[in-house]
DRENPA-3360 file (N, C-alpha, C; in nm, 2 decimals, always signed):
BEGIN
1 = MLARAGAG = +9.93/+10.24/+7.32/+9.86/+10.12/+7.28/+9.88/+10.08/+7.13 ~ +9.87/+10.19/+7.05/+9.90/+10.16/+6.91/+10.04/+10.12/+6.88 ~ +10.13/+10.18/+6.96/+10.27/+10.15/+6.94/+10.30/+10.01/+6.98 ~ +10.24/+9.96/+7.09/+10.26/+9.82/+7.13/+10.20/+9.73/+7.03 ~ +10.10/+9.77/+6.96/+10.03/+9.68/+6.86/+10.11/+9.68/+6.73 ~ +10.21/+9.77/+6.72/+10.28/+9.78/+6.59/+10.20/+9.85/+6.48 ~ +10.10/+9.93/+6.52/+10.02/+10.00/+6.42/+10.06/+10.14/+6.39 ~ +10.16/+10.19/+6.47/+10.20/+10.33/+6.45/+10.13/+10.43/+6.53;
9 = ATEERCRE = +10.19/+10.50/+6.62/+10.13/+10.59/+6.71/+10.12/+10.73/+6.65 ~ +10.02/+10.75/+6.56/+10.00/+10.88/+6.50/+9.86/+10.92/+6.51 ~ +9.83/+11.05/+6.49/+9.69/+11.09/+6.50/+9.60/+11.03/+6.39 ~ +9.66/+11.01/+6.28/+9.59/+10.94/+6.17/+9.55/+10.80/+6.21 ~ +9.64/+10.73/+6.27/+9.61/+10.59/+6.31/+9.50/+10.59/+6.42 ~ +9.50/+10.69/+6.51/+9.40/+10.70/+6.61/+9.26/+10.72/+6.55 ~ +9.25/+10.80/+6.44/+9.13/+10.83/+6.38/+9.08/+10.70/+6.30 ~ +9.18/+10.63/+6.24/+9.14/+10.50/+6.17/+9.09/+10.40/+6.27;
17 = LRALALAA = +9.15/+10.39/+6.39/+9.10/+10.29/+6.49/+8.97/+10.33/+6.54 ~ +8.94/+10.46/+6.56/+8.81/+10.50/+6.60/+8.70/+10.47/+6.49 ~ +8.74/+10.50/+6.37/+8.64/+10.47/+6.26/+8.62/+10.32/+6.24 ~ +8.72/+10.24/+6.26/+8.71/+10.10/+6.26/+8.61/+10.05/+6.36 ~ +8.62/+10.10/+6.49/+8.53/+10.06/+6.59/+8.39/+10.10/+6.57 ~ +8.37/+10.23/+6.53/+8.24/+10.28/+6.50/+8.16/+10.20/+6.39 ~ +8.24/+10.16/+6.29/+8.18/+10.09/+6.18/+8.17/+9.94/+6.20 ~ +8.19/+9.89/+6.31/+8.19/+9.74/+6.33/+8.05/+9.69/+6.31;
25 = PGLDRVIG = +8.02/+9.60/+6.22/+7.89/+9.54/+6.20/+7.83/+9.48/+6.33 ~ +7.71/+9.51/+6.37/+7.65/+9.45/+6.48/+7.68/+9.51/+6.61 ~ +7.76/+9.62/+6.61/+7.80/+9.69/+6.74/+7.68/+9.74/+6.81 ~ +7.57/+9.78/+6.74/+7.46/+9.84/+6.80/+7.37/+9.73/+6.87 ~ +7.40/+9.60/+6.84/+7.32/+9.49/+6.91/+7.39/+9.44/+7.03 ~ +7.51/+9.48/+7.06/+7.58/+9.43/+7.18/+7.61/+9.54/+7.28 ~ +7.60/+9.67/+7.25/+7.62/+9.77/+7.34/+7.51/+9.88/+7.33 ~ +7.49/+9.96/+7.43/+7.39/+10.06/+7.42/+7.44/+10.20/+7.40;
33 = GLLVGPHA = +7.57/+10.22/+7.42/+7.62/+10.36/+7.41/+7.77/+10.37/+7.38 ~ +7.80/+10.48/+7.32/+7.94/+10.51/+7.28/+7.98/+10.63/+7.36 ~ +8.10/+10.63/+7.43/+8.15/+10.74/+7.50/+8.27/+10.79/+7.43 ~ +8.27/+10.92/+7.38/+8.38/+10.97/+7.30/+8.41/+11.11/+7.36 ~ +8.52/+11.16/+7.31/+8.57/+11.30/+7.35/+8.48/+11.40/+7.29 ~ +8.49/+11.53/+7.34/+8.40/+11.64/+7.30/+8.41/+11.67/+7.15 ~ +8.53/+11.64/+7.09/+8.55/+11.68/+6.95/+8.51/+11.56/+6.85 ~ +8.47/+11.45/+6.91/+8.44/+11.33/+6.83/+8.29/+11.30/+6.83;
41 = VRAAVAAR = +8.21/+11.38/+6.89/+8.07/+11.35/+6.90/+8.00/+11.35/+6.77 ~ +8.02/+11.45/+6.69/+7.96/+11.45/+6.56/+8.00/+11.33/+6.47 ~ +8.12/+11.29/+6.47/+8.17/+11.18/+6.39/+8.11/+11.05/+6.44 ~ +8.09/+11.04/+6.58/+8.03/+10.91/+6.63/+7.88/+10.91/+6.60 ~ +7.81/+11.02/+6.60/+7.67/+11.02/+6.57/+7.65/+10.99/+6.42 ~ +7.74/+11.04/+6.33/+7.73/+11.02/+6.19/+7.76/+10.87/+6.16 ~ +7.85/+10.81/+6.23/+7.89/+10.67/+6.20/+7.81/+10.56/+6.27 ~ +7.73/+10.60/+6.37/+7.65/+10.49/+6.44/+7.55/+10.44/+6.35;
49 = RGPALQVG = +7.50/+10.32/+6.38/+7.40/+10.25/+6.30/+7.27/+10.23/+6.37 ~ +7.19/+10.33/+6.35/+7.06/+10.33/+6.42/+7.05/+10.41/+6.54 ~ +6.94/+10.47/+6.57/+6.93/+10.56/+6.69/+6.93/+10.49/+6.82 ~ +6.93/+10.36/+6.82/+6.93/+10.29/+6.95/+7.07/+10.30/+7.02 ~ +7.17/+10.32/+6.94/+7.31/+10.33/+6.99/+7.33/+10.48/+7.03 ~ +7.33/+10.50/+7.16/+7.34/+10.64/+7.21/+7.49/+10.68/+7.21 ~ +7.51/+10.81/+7.20/+7.64/+10.87/+7.20/+7.65/+10.96/+7.31 ~ +7.76/+10.94/+7.39/+7.78/+11.03/+7.51/+7.92/+11.10/+7.49;
57 = VRMPADAP = +7.93/+11.20/+7.57/+8.06/+11.29/+7.56/+8.13/+11.27/+7.69 ~ +8.26/+11.25/+7.68/+8.34/+11.24/+7.80/+8.40/+11.38/+7.84 ~ +8.35/+11.43/+7.95/+8.40/+11.56/+7.99/+8.52/+11.55/+8.07 ~ +8.62/+11.64/+8.05/+8.74/+11.64/+8.13/+8.71/+11.68/+8.28 ~ +8.80/+11.64/+8.36/+8.78/+11.68/+8.51/+8.78/+11.83/+8.53 ~ +8.85/+11.90/+8.45/+8.85/+12.05/+8.46/+8.75/+12.12/+8.37 ~ +8.63/+12.06/+8.36/+8.53/+12.12/+8.28/+8.49/+12.26/+8.33 ~ +8.44/+12.34/+8.25/+8.41/+12.48/+8.29/+8.31/+12.48/+8.41;
65 = DGPDDLAR = +8.33/+12.56/+8.51/+8.26/+12.56/+8.63/+8.15/+12.67/+8.64 ~ +8.16/+12.77/+8.56/+8.06/+12.88/+8.56/+7.93/+12.83/+8.50 ~ +7.82/+12.87/+8.55/+7.69/+12.83/+8.50/+7.67/+12.86/+8.36 ~ +7.71/+12.98/+8.31/+7.69/+13.01/+8.17/+7.78/+12.92/+8.08 ~ +7.90/+12.90/+8.12/+7.99/+12.82/+8.04/+7.94/+12.67/+8.03 ~ +7.89/+12.62/+8.15/+7.84/+12.49/+8.15/+7.72/+12.48/+8.06 ~ +7.63/+12.58/+8.06/+7.51/+12.57/+7.98/+7.54/+12.57/+7.83 ~ +7.64/+12.65/+7.79/+7.68/+12.66/+7.65/+7.74/+12.53/+7.61;
73 = HVARHVAD = +7.83/+12.47/+7.70/+7.89/+12.34/+7.66/+7.78/+12.23/+7.64 ~ +7.69/+12.23/+7.74/+7.58/+12.13/+7.73/+7.50/+12.15/+7.60 ~ +7.46/+12.27/+7.57/+7.38/+12.30/+7.45/+7.46/+12.26/+7.33 ~ +7.59/+12.28/+7.32/+7.67/+12.24/+7.21/+7.67/+12.09/+7.19 ~ +7.69/+12.02/+7.30/+7.69/+11.87/+7.29/+7.55/+11.81/+7.24 ~ +7.45/+11.87/+7.30/+7.31/+11.83/+7.26/+7.29/+11.85/+7.11 ~ +7.34/+11.97/+7.06/+7.32/+12.00/+6.92/+7.41/+11.91/+6.83 ~ +7.52/+11.86/+6.88/+7.60/+11.77/+6.81/+7.54/+11.63/+6.80;
81 = GASFACRA = +7.44/+11.60/+6.89/+7.38/+11.47/+6.89/+7.40/+11.38/+7.01 ~ +7.47/+11.44/+7.11/+7.50/+11.36/+7.23/+7.37/+11.35/+7.32 ~ +7.35/+11.23/+7.38/+7.23/+11.21/+7.47/+7.27/+11.20/+7.62 ~ +7.40/+11.17/+7.64/+7.45/+11.16/+7.78/+7.59/+11.21/+7.79 ~ +7.63/+11.24/+7.91/+7.77/+11.29/+7.93/+7.83/+11.23/+8.06 ~ +7.96/+11.21/+8.06/+8.03/+11.15/+8.17/+8.14/+11.24/+8.22 ~ +8.14/+11.25/+8.35/+8.25/+11.32/+8.42/+8.29/+11.25/+8.54 ~ +8.42/+11.23/+8.56/+8.47/+11.16/+8.67/+8.50/+11.25/+8.79;
89 = VQMADDRP = +8.48/+11.20/+8.91/+8.51/+11.28/+9.03/+8.60/+11.19/+9.12 ~ +8.72/+11.24/+9.15/+8.81/+11.16/+9.23/+8.81/+11.22/+9.37 ~ +8.78/+11.13/+9.46/+8.78/+11.17/+9.60/+8.92/+11.19/+9.65 ~ +8.95/+11.32/+9.68/+9.09/+11.35/+9.73/+9.08/+11.46/+9.83 ~ +9.17/+11.46/+9.93/+9.17/+11.56/+10.03/+9.20/+11.70/+9.98 ~ +9.28/+11.71/+9.87/+9.32/+11.84/+9.82/+9.22/+11.90/+9.73 ~ +9.11/+11.83/+9.70/+9.00/+11.89/+9.63/+8.87/+11.87/+9.69 ~ +8.84/+11.93/+9.81/+8.72/+11.90/+9.88/+8.59/+11.95/+9.80;
97 = DAVREVAE = +8.61/+12.05/+9.71/+8.50/+12.10/+9.64/+8.47/+12.03/+9.51 ~ +8.55/+11.92/+9.48/+8.53/+11.85/+9.35/+8.39/+11.78/+9.35 ~ +8.34/+11.73/+9.46/+8.21/+11.67/+9.46/+8.10/+11.77/+9.43 ~ +8.11/+11.89/+9.49/+8.01/+11.99/+9.47/+8.01/+12.04/+9.32 ~ +8.13/+12.05/+9.26/+8.14/+12.10/+9.13/+8.07/+11.99/+9.03 ~ +8.10/+11.87/+9.06/+8.04/+11.76/+8.97/+7.89/+11.75/+8.98 ~ +7.84/+11.78/+9.10/+7.69/+11.78/+9.13/+7.63/+11.90/+9.05 ~ +7.70/+12.02/+9.05/+7.64/+12.13/+8.98/+7.65/+12.10/+8.83;
105 = WAAACRHG = +7.76/+12.03/+8.79/+7.76/+11.99/+8.64/+7.65/+11.90/+8.61 ~ +7.62/+11.80/+8.70/+7.50/+11.71/+8.67/+7.37/+11.79/+8.66 ~ +7.36/+11.89/+8.74/+7.24/+11.98/+8.74/+7.23/+12.05/+8.60 ~ +7.34/+12.10/+8.55/+7.34/+12.17/+8.42/+7.31/+12.07/+8.31 ~ +7.36/+11.95/+8.32/+7.33/+11.85/+8.22/+7.18/+11.82/+8.21 ~ +7.12/+11.80/+8.33/+6.98/+11.77/+8.34/+6.90/+11.88/+8.28 ~ +6.93/+12.00/+8.31/+6.86/+12.12/+8.27/+6.87/+12.14/+8.12 ~ +6.99/+12.10/+8.06/+7.01/+12.12/+7.92/+6.97/+12.00/+7.83;
113 = GLVPLLGC = +6.93/+11.89/+7.89/+6.89/+11.77/+7.81/+6.98/+11.66/+7.80 ~ +7.09/+11.65/+7.88/+7.18/+11.54/+7.88/+7.17/+11.46/+8.01 ~ +7.18/+11.33/+7.99/+7.18/+11.24/+8.11/+7.32/+11.23/+8.17 ~ +7.33/+11.28/+8.30/+7.47/+11.27/+8.35/+7.51/+11.14/+8.40 ~ +7.63/+11.10/+8.37/+7.69/+10.97/+8.42/+7.81/+11.02/+8.51 ~ +7.80/+11.00/+8.64/+7.90/+11.04/+8.73/+7.99/+10.92/+8.76 ~ +8.12/+10.94/+8.72/+8.22/+10.83/+8.75/+8.28/+10.86/+8.88 ~ +8.25/+10.79/+8.98/+8.30/+10.81/+9.12/+8.42/+10.72/+9.14;
121 = RSTTPPRS = +8.53/+10.78/+9.18/+8.65/+10.71/+9.21/+8.70/+10.73/+9.35 ~ +8.73/+10.63/+9.42/+8.78/+10.64/+9.56/+8.92/+10.59/+9.56 ~ +9.00/+10.64/+9.65/+9.14/+10.61/+9.66/+9.16/+10.49/+9.75 ~ +9.22/+10.38/+9.70/+9.24/+10.26/+9.78/+9.39/+10.24/+9.80 ~ +9.44/+10.26/+9.92/+9.59/+10.23/+9.94/+9.63/+10.09/+9.90 ~ +9.75/+10.07/+9.86/+9.79/+9.94/+9.80/+9.77/+9.83/+9.90 ~ +9.79/+9.85/+10.03/+9.78/+9.74/+10.12/+9.64/+9.73/+10.19 ~ +9.54/+9.80/+10.14/+9.41/+9.80/+10.21/+9.34/+9.67/+10.18;
129 = GLAESEHA = +9.28/+9.62/+10.28/+9.19/+9.50/+10.27/+9.06/+9.53/+10.21 ~ +8.97/+9.43/+10.20/+8.84/+9.45/+10.14/+8.76/+9.54/+10.23 ~ +8.77/+9.53/+10.36/+8.68/+9.62/+10.45/+8.72/+9.76/+10.44 ~ +8.85/+9.79/+10.43/+8.90/+9.93/+10.42/+8.86/+9.99/+10.28 ~ +8.87/+9.91/+10.18/+8.83/+9.95/+10.05/+8.68/+9.98/+10.04 ~ +8.60/+9.90/+10.10/+8.46/+9.92/+10.10/+8.42/+10.05/+10.18 ~ +8.49/+10.07/+10.29/+8.46/+10.20/+10.36/+8.49/+10.32/+10.28 ~ +8.61/+10.32/+10.21/+8.64/+10.43/+10.12/+8.54/+10.45/+10.01;
137 = HTTAIAAV = +8.50/+10.34/+9.95/+8.40/+10.34/+9.84/+8.27/+10.40/+9.89 ~ +8.22/+10.35/+10.01/+8.10/+10.40/+10.06/+8.10/+10.55/+10.09 ~ +8.21/+10.59/+10.15/+8.23/+10.74/+10.18/+8.22/+10.82/+10.05 ~ +8.29/+10.77/+9.95/+8.29/+10.85/+9.82/+8.15/+10.86/+9.76 ~ +8.08/+10.74/+9.75/+7.95/+10.74/+9.69/+7.85/+10.83/+9.77 ~ +7.86/+10.81/+9.91/+7.77/+10.89/+9.99/+7.79/+11.04/+9.97 ~ +7.91/+11.08/+9.95/+7.94/+11.23/+9.93/+7.88/+11.27/+9.80 ~ +7.89/+11.19/+9.70/+7.83/+11.23/+9.57/+7.67/+11.24/+9.58;
145 = ITALHRAG = +7.61/+11.14/+9.64/+7.47/+11.14/+9.66/+7.42/+11.26/+9.74 ~ +7.49/+11.29/+9.84/+7.46/+11.41/+9.92/+7.47/+11.54/+9.84 ~ +7.58/+11.55/+9.76/+7.60/+11.67/+9.68/+7.49/+11.68/+9.57 ~ +7.44/+11.57/+9.52/+7.33/+11.57/+9.42/+7.21/+11.63/+9.48 ~ +7.17/+11.59/+9.60/+7.06/+11.64/+9.67/+7.07/+11.79/+9.70 ~ +7.19/+11.83/+9.74/+7.21/+11.97/+9.77/+7.20/+12.06/+9.64 ~ +7.24/+12.00/+9.53/+7.23/+12.07/+9.40/+7.09/+12.07/+9.34 ~ +7.00/+12.00/+9.41/+6.86/+11.99/+9.35/+6.85/+11.89/+9.24;
153 = VDPTTVLL = +6.94/+11.79/+9.23/+6.93/+11.69/+9.13/+6.87/+11.56/+9.18 ~ +6.77/+11.51/+9.11/+6.70/+11.39/+9.15/+6.79/+11.27/+9.11 ~ +6.83/+11.19/+9.21/+6.92/+11.08/+9.18/+6.86/+10.98/+9.08 ~ +6.73/+10.97/+9.07/+6.66/+10.88/+8.98/+6.69/+10.92/+8.83 ~ +6.74/+11.04/+8.81/+6.77/+11.08/+8.67/+6.92/+11.08/+8.64 ~ +7.00/+11.01/+8.73/+7.15/+11.01/+8.72/+7.20/+10.87/+8.71 ~ +7.30/+10.85/+8.62/+7.37/+10.72/+8.62/+7.50/+10.73/+8.70 ~ +7.53/+10.63/+8.77/+7.65/+10.63/+8.86/+7.75/+10.53/+8.81;
161 = GVRPVVPG = +7.87/+10.58/+8.78/+7.98/+10.50/+8.73/+8.07/+10.46/+8.85 ~ +8.09/+10.33/+8.87/+8.17/+10.29/+8.98/+8.27/+10.17/+8.94 ~ +8.36/+10.15/+9.02/+8.44/+10.03/+9.01/+8.41/+9.93/+9.12 ~ +8.42/+9.80/+9.10/+8.39/+9.71/+9.21/+8.49/+9.73/+9.32 ~ +8.44/+9.70/+9.44/+8.52/+9.72/+9.56/+8.62/+9.60/+9.57 ~ +8.74/+9.63/+9.55/+8.85/+9.52/+9.56/+8.95/+9.56/+9.66 ~ +9.03/+9.47/+9.71/+9.14/+9.50/+9.80/+9.25/+9.57/+9.72 ~ +9.34/+9.63/+9.79/+9.46/+9.69/+9.73/+9.54/+9.59/+9.66;
169 = HRSWQADA = +9.62/+9.63/+9.56/+9.69/+9.53/+9.48/+9.81/+9.47/+9.56 ~ +9.84/+9.52/+9.68/+9.94/+9.46/+9.76/+9.88/+9.39/+9.89 ~ +9.75/+9.39/+9.89/+9.68/+9.32/+10.00/+9.70/+9.17/+10.00 ~ +9.69/+9.11/+10.11/+9.70/+8.97/+10.12/+9.57/+8.90/+10.08 ~ +9.46/+8.98/+10.08/+9.33/+8.92/+10.04/+9.32/+8.90/+9.89 ~ +9.25/+8.80/+9.85/+9.22/+8.77/+9.71/+9.09/+8.83/+9.68 ~ +9.07/+8.89/+9.56/+8.95/+8.96/+9.52/+8.86/+8.86/+9.45 ~ +8.80/+8.76/+9.54/+8.70/+8.67/+9.48/+8.58/+8.74/+9.44;
177 = AEDVAVAT = +8.52/+8.69/+9.33/+8.40/+8.76/+9.27/+8.29/+8.77/+9.37 ~ +8.26/+8.67/+9.44/+8.15/+8.67/+9.54/+8.17/+8.78/+9.64 ~ +8.29/+8.78/+9.70/+8.32/+8.88/+9.81/+8.32/+9.02/+9.75 ~ +8.37/+9.04/+9.63/+8.37/+9.17/+9.57/+8.22/+9.22/+9.54 ~ +8.14/+9.13/+9.49/+8.00/+9.16/+9.46/+7.93/+9.20/+9.59 ~ +7.94/+9.12/+9.70/+7.87/+9.15/+9.82/+7.92/+9.29/+9.87 ~ +8.05/+9.32/+9.87/+8.10/+9.44/+9.92/+8.06/+9.56/+9.84 ~ +8.05/+9.54/+9.71/+8.01/+9.65/+9.62/+7.86/+9.69/+9.63;
185 = VRSLREAG = +7.78/+9.59/+9.63/+7.63/+9.61/+9.65/+7.60/+9.67/+9.78 ~ +7.66/+9.61/+9.89/+7.64/+9.66/+10.02/+7.69/+9.81/+10.03 ~ +7.80/+9.84/+9.97/+7.85/+9.98/+9.98/+7.76/+10.07/+9.91 ~ +7.71/+10.04/+9.80/+7.61/+10.13/+9.73/+7.48/+10.15/+9.81 ~ +7.43/+10.04/+9.87/+7.31/+10.05/+9.95/+7.34/+10.14/+10.07 ~ +7.45/+10.12/+10.14/+7.47/+10.20/+10.26/+7.50/+10.35/+10.22 ~ +7.55/+10.37/+10.10/+7.58/+10.51/+10.06/+7.45/+10.58/+10.02 ~ +7.34/+10.51/+10.01/+7.22/+10.58/+9.96/+7.20/+10.59/+9.81;
193 = ACAVAGVV = +7.27/+10.50/+9.74/+7.26/+10.50/+9.59/+7.15/+10.41/+9.54 ~ +7.06/+10.37/+9.62/+6.95/+10.28/+9.57/+6.86/+10.34/+9.47 ~ +6.85/+10.48/+9.48/+6.75/+10.55/+9.39/+6.81/+10.59/+9.26 ~ +6.94/+10.56/+9.23/+6.99/+10.61/+9.10/+6.93/+10.53/+8.99 ~ +6.93/+10.59/+8.87/+6.87/+10.53/+8.75/+6.94/+10.40/+8.71 ~ +7.07/+10.39/+8.74/+7.14/+10.27/+8.70/+7.29/+10.28/+8.74 ~ +7.36/+10.17/+8.75/+7.50/+10.17/+8.79/+7.58/+10.11/+8.68 ~ +7.68/+10.18/+8.63/+7.77/+10.14/+8.53/+7.90/+10.10/+8.59;
201 = VSPPRRDR = +7.94/+9.98/+8.57/+8.06/+9.92/+8.64/+8.17/+9.91/+8.53 ~ +8.29/+9.96/+8.57/+8.41/+9.95/+8.49/+8.51/+9.86/+8.56 ~ +8.60/+9.80/+8.49/+8.70/+9.71/+8.54/+8.78/+9.77/+8.66 ~ +8.80/+9.69/+8.77/+8.87/+9.74/+8.88/+9.02/+9.76/+8.85 ~ +9.08/+9.65/+8.79/+9.22/+9.65/+8.75/+9.24/+9.58/+8.61 ~ +9.18/+9.46/+8.61/+9.20/+9.38/+8.48/+9.06/+9.36/+8.43 ~ +9.04/+9.39/+8.30/+8.90/+9.38/+8.24/+8.85/+9.23/+8.24 ~ +8.95/+9.14/+8.25/+8.90/+9.00/+8.24/+8.82/+8.96/+8.36;
209 = QLAAHLSA = +8.84/+9.03/+8.47/+8.76/+9.00/+8.60/+8.62/+9.06/+8.60 ~ +8.59/+9.15/+8.50/+8.47/+9.23/+8.51/+8.35/+9.14/+8.49 ~ +8.35/+9.04/+8.40/+8.24/+8.96/+8.38/+8.20/+8.88/+8.50 ~ +8.30/+8.83/+8.57/+8.27/+8.76/+8.70/+8.21/+8.85/+8.80 ~ +8.26/+8.97/+8.81/+8.20/+9.06/+8.91/+8.06/+9.10/+8.88 ~ +8.03/+9.12/+8.75/+7.90/+9.16/+8.70/+7.80/+9.04/+8.73 ~ +7.84/+8.92/+8.70/+7.75/+8.81/+8.72/+7.72/+8.79/+8.87 ~ +7.82/+8.80/+8.95/+7.80/+8.79/+9.10/+7.71/+8.90/+9.15;
217 = MQWLRPGW = +7.72/+9.02/+9.10/+7.64/+9.13/+9.15/+7.49/+9.11/+9.10 ~ +7.47/+9.06/+8.99/+7.33/+9.03/+8.94/+7.27/+8.93/+9.03 ~ +7.34/+8.83/+9.07/+7.28/+8.72/+9.15/+7.23/+8.77/+9.28 ~ +7.29/+8.89/+9.33/+7.25/+8.94/+9.45/+7.12/+9.02/+9.44 ~ +7.07/+9.04/+9.32/+6.94/+9.11/+9.30/+6.95/+9.25/+9.36 ~ +7.04/+9.34/+9.31/+7.06/+9.47/+9.38/+6.94/+9.56/+9.38 ~ +6.86/+9.55/+9.28/+6.74/+9.64/+9.27/+6.75/+9.75/+9.17 ~ +6.87/+9.77/+9.11/+6.88/+9.88/+9.01/+6.95/+9.82/+8.89;
225 = PIGFCLGT = +6.93/+9.88/+8.77/+6.99/+9.82/+8.65/+7.14/+9.83/+8.66 ~ +7.21/+9.73/+8.61/+7.35/+9.73/+8.61/+7.40/+9.72/+8.46 ~ +7.50/+9.80/+8.43/+7.56/+9.80/+8.30/+7.71/+9.80/+8.32 ~ +7.78/+9.80/+8.21/+7.93/+9.80/+8.22/+7.99/+9.89/+8.12 ~ +8.11/+9.93/+8.15/+8.19/+10.02/+8.06/+8.33/+9.96/+8.05 ~ +8.37/+9.91/+7.93/+8.50/+9.86/+7.92/+8.60/+9.96/+7.89 ~ +8.56/+10.08/+7.84/+8.66/+10.19/+7.82/+8.76/+10.16/+7.71 ~ +8.87/+10.23/+7.71/+8.97/+10.22/+7.61/+9.04/+10.08/+7.62;
233 = TVLAPVAA = +9.03/+10.01/+7.73/+9.10/+9.89/+7.75/+9.06/+9.79/+7.64 ~ +8.93/+9.80/+7.60/+8.88/+9.70/+7.50/+8.95/+9.72/+7.36 ~ +9.00/+9.84/+7.34/+9.06/+9.87/+7.21/+9.21/+9.81/+7.20 ~ +9.27/+9.78/+7.31/+9.41/+9.73/+7.30/+9.41/+9.59/+7.23 ~ +9.33/+9.49/+7.26/+9.33/+9.37/+7.18/+9.28/+9.39/+7.04 ~ +9.19/+9.49/+7.02/+9.15/+9.52/+6.88/+9.26/+9.57/+6.80 ~ +9.34/+9.67/+6.86/+9.45/+9.72/+6.79/+9.56/+9.62/+6.76 ~ +9.57/+9.52/+6.85/+9.67/+9.41/+6.83/+9.63/+9.32/+6.71;
241 = VWRGRPDR = +9.50/+9.30/+6.69/+9.45/+9.22/+6.58/+9.47/+9.30/+6.45 ~ +9.44/+9.43/+6.46/+9.44/+9.52/+6.34/+9.58/+9.55/+6.29 ~ +9.66/+9.60/+6.38/+9.80/+9.63/+6.35/+9.82/+9.73/+6.23 ~ +9.71/+9.81/+6.21/+9.72/+9.91/+6.10/+9.71/+9.86/+5.96 ~ +9.67/+9.73/+5.94/+9.67/+9.67/+5.81/+9.52/+9.67/+5.76 ~ +9.50/+9.72/+5.64/+9.36/+9.73/+5.58/+9.30/+9.59/+5.57 ~ +9.38/+9.48/+5.55/+9.32/+9.35/+5.53/+9.28/+9.29/+5.67 ~ +9.31/+9.36/+5.78/+9.28/+9.31/+5.91/+9.17/+9.38/+5.98;
249 = VGAAQREL = +9.10/+9.47/+5.90/+8.99/+9.55/+5.96/+8.88/+9.46/+6.00 ~ +8.84/+9.37/+5.92/+8.72/+9.28/+5.95/+8.75/+9.20/+6.07 ~ +8.87/+9.14/+6.08/+8.91/+9.06/+6.20/+8.91/+9.14/+6.33 ~ +8.95/+9.27/+6.32/+8.96/+9.35/+6.43/+8.82/+9.39/+6.48 ~ +8.73/+9.42/+6.38/+8.59/+9.45/+6.42/+8.52/+9.33/+6.48 ~ +8.55/+9.21/+6.43/+8.49/+9.09/+6.50/+8.54/+9.07/+6.64 ~ +8.67/+9.10/+6.66/+8.73/+9.09/+6.79/+8.66/+9.19/+6.89 ~ +8.63/+9.31/+6.84/+8.56/+9.41/+6.92/+8.43/+9.36/+6.97;
257 = CRRFTATS = +8.35/+9.32/+6.87/+8.21/+9.27/+6.90/+8.21/+9.14/+6.99 ~ +8.31/+9.06/+6.97/+8.32/+8.93/+7.05/+8.34/+8.97/+7.19 ~ +8.42/+9.06/+7.22/+8.45/+9.10/+7.36/+8.33/+9.16/+7.43 ~ +8.26/+9.25/+7.36/+8.14/+9.30/+7.41/+8.03/+9.20/+7.43 ~ +8.02/+9.11/+7.33/+7.92/+9.00/+7.33/+7.94/+8.91/+7.45 ~ +8.06/+8.87/+7.48/+8.09/+8.78/+7.59/+8.05/+8.85/+7.72 ~ +8.09/+8.97/+7.74/+8.05/+9.04/+7.87/+7.90/+9.06/+7.88 ~ +7.83/+9.10/+7.77/+7.69/+9.11/+7.77/+7.62/+8.98/+7.80;
265 = AVLRAGMR = +7.67/+8.87/+7.75/+7.60/+8.74/+7.77/+7.61/+8.71/+7.92 ~ +7.72/+8.73/+7.98/+7.73/+8.70/+8.13/+7.64/+8.79/+8.21 ~ +7.63/+8.91/+8.17/+7.54/+9.01/+8.24/+7.39/+8.96/+8.22 ~ +7.35/+8.92/+8.10/+7.22/+8.88/+8.08/+7.19/+8.75/+8.15 ~ +7.28/+8.66/+8.16/+7.26/+8.54/+8.23/+7.23/+8.56/+8.38 ~ +7.30/+8.66/+8.44/+7.27/+8.69/+8.58/+7.14/+8.76/+8.60 ~ +7.07/+8.81/+8.50/+6.94/+8.87/+8.51/+6.83/+8.77/+8.52 ~ +6.86/+8.65/+8.48/+6.75/+8.55/+8.47/+6.70/+8.52/+8.61;
273 = ELPVPRAR = +6.57/+8.49/+8.62/+6.51/+8.46/+8.75/+6.57/+8.32/+8.80 ~ +6.61/+8.32/+8.92/+6.66/+8.20/+8.98/+6.56/+8.14/+9.08 ~ +6.55/+8.01/+9.09/+6.47/+7.96/+9.20/+6.52/+8.00/+9.34 ~ +6.42/+8.04/+9.42/+6.46/+8.09/+9.55/+6.45/+7.96/+9.65 ~ +6.56/+7.93/+9.71/+6.56/+7.81/+9.80/+6.48/+7.84/+9.92 ~ +6.42/+7.74/+9.97/+6.34/+7.75/+10.09/+6.43/+7.77/+10.21 ~ +6.40/+7.88/+10.29/+6.48/+7.91/+10.40/+6.47/+7.80/+10.51 ~ +6.58/+7.77/+10.57/+6.58/+7.67/+10.68/+6.62/+7.74/+10.81;
281 = PVDPGR = +6.57/+7.70/+10.92/+6.61/+7.76/+11.05/+6.75/+7.74/+11.08 ~ +6.82/+7.84/+11.14/+6.96/+7.83/+11.17/+6.98/+7.82/+11.32 ~ +7.06/+7.73/+11.36/+7.09/+7.71/+11.50/+7.18/+7.83/+11.55 ~ +7.13/+7.92/+11.64/+7.21/+8.03/+11.68/+7.33/+7.99/+11.75 ~ +7.34/+7.87/+11.80/+7.45/+7.82/+11.88/+7.57/+7.77/+11.79 ~ +7.54/+7.76/+11.66/+7.65/+7.71/+11.57/+7.71/+7.82/+11.49;
% end
């Protein structure tokens, strides 16, 4: 990403970009949390502006599985200042125990004082239509919810990270925002995810589509809080504005906040109460 932006792909440039993002004025007013790697938690906590901006730790997929190791890792992150943690689970036939492991990880997080954010990913074949993608999504979410119950984790204390249900990139179907929203909300409900504390939505393929998907999902009144996670994709345009030049830091920070503000505004607009139209009888013969 840094190389494409002409900023120089070095570790020093990575640290400078992270510091630039963390120090962006007004960042705490447009987002609620920062998700960083295990070794950057302390830096993120020290650089944040105000306690309202929560710091979370992104756990690798091969996080320690032993209960003692899990407890030590959770305690270390809490001591560093993290308030939530994220771990992804990819539904794959070659790792049938992945869901069980991530549920046990969620239990360790809750016991140690971290809010778990489970990023659930289902595999969508390139030519799958919307119906096939929704079925795979529902199966993946249902497996996670079932594993949480078996691990003794109350779903109301867990955040669920998902991607909108979209057809495969080689499918003939177009991923219209309304159809995607209906499929995603229906999938979550059928999977038993209605009791989770909140759903965090990340872009399916292109982050420009996320705002439309979020707005359409809010209009459906799903019943649980909806948030979003732009991930590292939001840093690509910021790095392109910055280009490693000190005189471009302010412009890059404004670009970062602008992108978060635009998505947040769309999400808030969908939260507004809408007039409910009066239902009209439908002719069953038509």
